[in-house]
N, C-alpha and C positions, 0 to 999 in steps of 0.2 A: 432578433437574437434568440438563441436557444436558451431555455430556462433550465438551470441546473439546481439541484438541491445543495445549497451552500453549506448547510450543517454537515451533510455527509462529506462533501469535498473538504471542508475545513478539518474535520476529524481524521480523514484518510491522509491528507497531506501532512498534518501535524504528527500522526503516528509514523509515517514514513520518513519524517525529517531526521530520525535518529538511526545511525548506522547499525546498532545492535538490533533494533526492531526490523530493519530491512533484511538483516542476516537471518532473523527468525522466520520472516516471511519466505525467504529463499529456501531455508531448510524445509519448511512445510511444503513448499511448492515442489521440491525435488524428492522429499521423503514421504509424502502423503501424510496420513494420520500418524501422530507420534505421541508417546507419553511425555509428560512434562519433564521427567528426569532424563529421558533420551534426548529431548529437545535441548535441555540445558547443558548436556555433557560437553559439547564442543566449545562452550563459552567460558572464558576465564573470570567469570563473575559469580557471585553467590546466587543460590537458589531464590532467596527473597528478591534480589535485583531482577532476576529473570521473570519472577511472578509479577513485578511491577510493570515490566515491559509488556508481558502478555496481557495484563489488564488494560493497558492503553490500546493494544491491538484488538482486544475483545470489545472495548467501548466503541472503537471505530468500525466494528463489524467485520474486520478482516480475519479474525480468528474465532472459531467456535470451540467451546470447551465442553466436554461431556465426561461425566464420571461413570465408570463401570466398575462396580465392586470397590476396591481400594485404589484403583488407578484412574488418574484423570488423563484423558486423551484430548489432543488439540488437532484441529484440521483447518486448512485455509479456506476462507470464503472469498471467492474471486469477484463476486458481484460488485462490491464497492470499488474494486480496482477497475472494473469496466466503466463505471461512472467517471472515474478520474481520467481514464483513457479517452472517453468521449470529450471531456472538457479540454484535454490537451490537444486532441485532433481538431477541435473547432478552432482553437487559437493558432494552431499550426497552419491551417488553411487560410485563416485571416492574414497572418504575417506573410505567407507565401504570396498571396494576392497583392499585398502592399509592396512587397519587394519587387514583384513583377511590374507594378505600376511605376515604381522608382526607376527600374531598369529602362523602361520605355521612355520615360522623361529624359533620362540621361543620354540615351541614344539620339534623341531629337535635338539636343543642344550641341 
């Protein structure tokens, strides 16, 4: 079996479990680097709530925050998403194989 970093996977999947955080990731994926105020503008929640969501994403390694002057910029870090994709792909192949075996068994009966 392939060894995965369970701490990274746990934090990535926990961070992506919330719809607002997935929308923030999507904003950063489509808009590139953004200031926090620009990132928060499409959301109907307070700036402190956005900051809490960003902190979860930062803790999971999905977002990198950088202060330049008085403005804080955020950008997406796709590396943890790659690890999650590898985990999903592994189990997708496993279940595809299991379903193929089941199909063969059912065809023989």
